[in-house]
Every structure is written in structure tokens, then in C-alpha cells.
C-alpha positions in Angstrom: 174.6 170.1 146.6 174.5 172.6 143.8 171.2 172.9 142.2 170.6 173.9 138.4 167.0 175.8 138.0 165.7 175.9 134.1 163.6 178.8 133.6 161.7 179.2 130.6 161.1 183.1 129.1 157.5 182.3 127.7 156.2 184.6 125.1 159.0 187.0 124.5 156.8 189.7 123.6 155.4 189.7 127.1 157.1 190.6 130.5 158.7 187.3 130.8 162.3 188.2 129.8 162.0 191.2 132.2 160.5 189.5 135.4 163.1 186.4 134.6 166.4 189.3 134.5 165.0 191.2 137.2 164.5 188.3 139.7 167.7 186.4 138.8 169.6 189.7 139.5 168.5 189.5 143.0 168.9 185.7 143.3 172.3 185.8 141.9 173.1 188.2 144.7 172.6 185.7 147.2 175.4 183.1 146.4 173.6 180.1 147.2 175.1 177.6 144.9 172.1 177.6 142.7 172.8 177.4 138.9 170.3 178.7 136.3 169.8 178.0 132.5 167.5 180.2 130.5 165.5 178.5 128.0 165.2 181.4 125.7 166.5 183.9 123.2 170.2 185.3 123.8 169.5 188.3 121.9 166.2 189.2 123.5 167.7 188.9 126.9 170.7 191.2 126.1 168.4 193.9 124.6 166.0 193.8 127.5 168.8 193.7 129.9 170.2 196.8 128.1 167.2 199.1 127.3 165.6 198.5 130.7 168.9 199.2 132.7 168.3 195.7 134.7 172.1 195.4 135.0 171.6 191.5 135.5 175.1 189.5 135.1 174.1 187.5 132.1 177.5 185.9 131.9 176.7 184.1 135.5 174.1 181.8 133.8 173.5 179.3 130.9 171.2 180.3 128.0 169.8 177.7 125.7 168.8 179.5 122.8 167.6 177.0 120.6 164.6 178.0 118.8 161.4 176.4 116.8 161.8 176.9 113.0 163.3 180.0 111.9 162.6 181.3 115.0 160.4 184.2 114.1 157.2 183.0 116.2 157.5 183.9 120.0 154.5 181.5 120.4 156.2 178.4 118.6 159.2 179.4 120.7 157.6 179.3 124.2 156.3 176.3 123.4 159.7 175.0 122.3 161.3 176.2 125.4 158.6 174.7 127.6 159.6 171.0 125.9 163.2 171.4 126.2 163.4 172.3 129.8 160.9 169.8 130.7 162.8 167.1 128.9 166.0 168.6 130.8 164.3 167.7 133.9 163.3 164.2 133.2 166.7 163.6 132.0 168.2 164.7 135.8 169.8 167.7 133.8 168.0 170.3 135.8 166.2 169.9 139.3 162.8 171.8 138.5 161.6 174.5 136.4 160.0 178.0 136.4 158.0 178.6 133.4 157.4 182.5 132.4 154.0 183.3 131.1 152.6 182.2 127.6 150.0 183.1 125.8 147.4 180.4 124.8 145.5 182.1 122.5 149.0 183.1 120.4 149.9 179.4 120.7 146.5 177.8 119.2 146.8 180.7 116.5 150.5 179.4 115.6 149.2 176.0 115.0 149.2 174.4 118.5 145.0 174.0 118.0 144.7 171.7 121.0 147.1 173.5 123.7 145.2 174.4 127.1 147.8 175.4 129.2 151.6 174.8 130.3 150.1 172.5 133.3 148.3 170.3 130.7 151.1 170.3 128.0 153.9 169.2 130.7 151.5 166.6 132.3 151.2 165.2 128.4 154.7 165.2 128.1 155.6 163.5 131.1 152.8 160.9 130.7 151.0 161.9 134.0 147.5 161.8 133.5 146.5 162.7 137.4 148.5 166.1 137.7 146.8 169.0 139.8 146.9 172.6 139.6 147.4 174.2 142.7 147.6 178.1 143.3 149.0 179.5 146.6 150.5 182.5 147.7 151.3 184.8 150.9 149.5 187.7 152.5 152.1 190.4 152.0 150.5 193.5 153.1 152.5 195.0 156.2 149.6 196.6 157.7 147.5 193.4 157.7 147.4 191.2 160.8 147.5 188.2 159.0 150.7 189.4 156.6 152.4 186.3 155.6 149.4 184.2 156.0 149.6 181.5 153.1 146.3 180.6 150.9 146.5 177.2 149.1 143.9 176.2 146.8 144.0 173.1 144.3 141.9 172.7 141.5 139.6 169.4 140.8 139.3 171.1 136.9 141.8 173.4 135.4 141.2 175.2 132.2 137.7 174.1 131.0 134.7 176.6 129.7 132.3 177.2 132.8 129.4 175.5 130.9 131.4 172.1 131.0 132.9 172.2 134.4 129.9 170.0 135.7 129.8 167.0 133.3 133.5 167.0 133.3 133.9 166.5 137.0 133.9 163.2 138.6 134.7 161.3 141.8 138.5 160.3 140.4 139.3 164.0 139.9 138.0 165.2 143.2 139.7 162.1 144.8 142.9 163.3 143.1 142.8 166.8 143.9 142.1 165.9 147.8 145.2 163.7 147.6 147.4 166.0 145.9 146.6 168.8 148.2 147.6 166.6 151.0 150.9 165.8 149.6 151.6 169.3 148.8 151.3 170.5 152.6 153.8 167.5 153.5 156.0 168.4 150.8 156.0 171.9 152.0 156.4 170.8 155.5 153.5 171.7 157.4 152.6 170.4 160.7 149.1 169.5 159.4 147.5 168.8 156.3 143.9 170.0 156.4 141.8 169.7 153.5 138.6 171.7 153.0 136.4 170.8 149.7 134.4 173.0 148.4 130.9 172.4 146.7 130.2 172.9 143.2 126.6 174.4 143.5 125.4 177.5 145.6 124.9 176.6 149.2 126.7 173.0 148.3 123.4 172.2 146.3 120.9 172.5 149.4 120.8 168.9 149.7 120.3 168.2 146.0 117.7 171.2 145.3 119.9 173.3 143.3 122.2 170.2 141.8 123.3 166.7 143.1 127.0 167.0 142.3 127.7 167.0 146.0 125.9 163.9 146.8 127.2 162.1 143.5 130.5 163.0 143.1 132.1 165.3 145.6 130.9 163.4 148.9 131.8 159.9 148.0 135.1 161.5 146.8 135.6 162.9 150.6 134.7 159.8 152.1 137.0 157.6 150.2 139.9 160.1 150.8 138.9 160.0 154.8 139.3 156.1 154.6 142.7 156.5 152.9 143.8 158.6 156.1 143.3 161.8 154.7 142.0 164.8 157.3 139.3 166.1 154.9 136.0 168.0 155.3 133.1 168.9 153.2 131.7 169.4 150.9 131.4 173.1 152.4 129.9 176.0 150.1 132.3 178.0 148.2 131.5 181.4 149.6 132.5 180.2 152.9 135.1 177.7 152.7 138.0 180.5 151.7 137.2 182.5 154.7 137.5 179.4 156.8 140.8 178.6 155.2 142.0 182.6 155.8 141.0 181.8 159.4 143.6 178.8 159.8 140.8 176.0 159.6 142.1 174.5 156.3 146.0 174.2 155.0 144.5 173.9 151.9 141.4 174.1 150.0 140.3 172.1 146.7 138.1 174.0 144.6 136.0 172.5 141.9 136.6 175.2 139.1 139.3 177.9 138.2 137.1 180.9 138.8 135.6 179.7 142.1 138.3 180.2 144.4 141.3 181.9 142.1 139.7 185.5 142.7 140.6 184.8 146.2 143.7 184.2 146.0 144.1 187.1 143.7 143.0 189.5 146.2 145.5 188.2 149.0 148.4 187.6 147.0 148.3 189.4 143.7 152.1 189.8 143.7 152.8 187.0 145.6 151.1 184.0 144.0 152.7 180.7 142.4 151.4 178.1 140.4 152.5 174.8 141.1 152.0 171.7 139.3 151.3 168.9 141.7 152.1 165.0 140.7 155.0 165.5 137.9 158.0 163.4 138.0 159.7 167.0 138.8 159.0 170.5 140.2 157.6 172.9 138.1 156.2 176.4 139.4 155.5 179.5 137.5 154.6 183.4 138.3 150.7 183.3 138.8 150.0 186.1 136.0 150.1 186.5 132.5 151.8 187.8 129.4 150.8 191.3 130.4 151.5 192.3 126.9 150.1 196.1 127.6 153.1 196.6 129.8 156.0 194.8 128.3 159.0 196.7 127.5 158.0 199.4 129.8 160.3 198.8 133.1 157.4 198.5 135.1 156.6 194.7 135.3 157.0 193.6 139.0 159.2 190.5 139.6 158.2 189.5 143.0 155.8 186.8 141.7 158.8 184.8 139.9 161.0 185.7 143.1 158.1 183.5 144.9 158.0 180.8 142.1 161.8 180.2 142.5 161.6 180.4 146.1 159.3 177.8 146.3 161.2 175.7 144.1 164.1 176.0 146.2 162.1 175.1 149.3 160.8 171.8 147.4 
């Protein structure tokens, strides 16, 4: 059965148009029955395709180029396309969506004062308050003994300033991240769904001497999920758990905040990382990198993360 994939261009001042065209040039050559609808400005796609000599067959996909207002603000356009693609998924007009990077700073400056991120925006639009951000990717170092090894990290909190992480954590959030991580393993058709849960504090709090979140919040969440039948272990100190996952002791890890674990993912899968929003009524994935304004238009942006995101979307 033919599938229609929606792709949003994100902030067009960044590398979104370039990586989208480069990725689609490869995807369209597969002739695997998938069709694509690009939510973004057609004139920019044509311009980038010509200037960077990408050679993408633009007539092979649909371009939905409605814009916000007069279309002069790329940040507002990015939010508009995000909403339009999500609505298409919710109406059954698209089978899933891939979102190119946006600039949160520019979106806030343009007037969306409460914009936190694409994950949170889509969760609110779909009225699903318990979505979870998972970052995942495969090691692609041909010289490594673990070439192809995956690392999957679900976050109990997402875009929260570090000083607010502890107070924003609660048992329900940790339970939700554990449950969604286990579901993700099933959706990827893994043979097992072994979940490791990180502590918040150094050494997982040293029995309460360096923080009690492990005792008050994290351990009760783990115990409850075990009673639900989930294969979950923890809390494990954050400086050890990702090594255990890398040695194949766990299929996915739940970390307490954004920068607790994502540096490890960037280390092993910088060019192939994927952002997957768990719990939405449709599949949404994204390349795990930013707008890269500094290299936009130079023709050197790698489409590998976009290709990895499209591949995961097709699998799901």
C-alpha cells in the first residue's frame, strides 16, 4: 500500500531545505511506493535545488506552500507548516511526518512567546499531555566493533532549564517515560524491551545523602512499572547506565533530563540521530540536529540524520 509522508521544511534560513532535497533525491530513487508532501515554500525549494546543484526531481512530490500571513517571517512559516502537516496526519491525509529543524529563539521572538519545542507544540495540538521525547541512533563507525549498535534514550523531562529539573520531576512523568520506552521497543520489533532508569543525582543520591528524588520519585515509579509487567531496572547512576546500555544490557534508557544523556548519543550517532515523539496519534520523527544557520546555503549539510528519520518512519 502506498504511504504518504509529510515533511516540514522548518526554518528555511537553516539547512532544512538542503537536507530535505538531498534526502528525497535518494529516497525517490528507491521507488518503494512512498509519496511525499513537502510543507514549505516552493520558491525556496527550487532556489536551493538549483543553487546547490542537488538535482532533486521536484515534480516527483507535492509541495504545500501556504504560509503564515504574508510569508515574510521564516519562523512563523515554520510553525504554520508544523501545524498543517500534523493536521494532515490527524485527518489521515498523511501517514506520518518528518520535521526539519526550527529555531526556538526565532519563533519566540516572532511572537510565539510560549513555544518550547516542536515536541511540546505537537503534543498540545494533538491533545496528548503524556508524550515522551526519545532520541535514538545507530553507531555508524565502520571501524568500531559496535558498528550498527543502537542507543535509545527516553526523557522524563524535555526542554526544562537545569535549575527547574528536580522540581518538575514527579512519579507520573517517570512512569510515563518508562512505559513509552517499553512501547517503543515493541514498535521497533525488538526481541526484548529491557529498560534501564537513570538516577537524577550523582551516584543516584547516595541513599539520600545527595538528594532524595531517587527514593521519593524514581524508585516508586520503577516499582509500579514492574508490577505492570515491564522489565525495568534502576535507578542506576547516570555515569554508568549508558555504558550498560552500550554493552547491550538494556534496550532503552530513561534519563531524567535533556543533557544528562544526550551527549552520549551525539558521541556515537552524531550524523544518524533521530528525535522520535512517543505517544502521538501519528508518527513524528525529526533529524537530531539544529538549524545550522552557519552552514546554510554552502552545500555541505549532511542529510544522514534526515535519511535515518525517514527510514525509521517507514519502519514504524
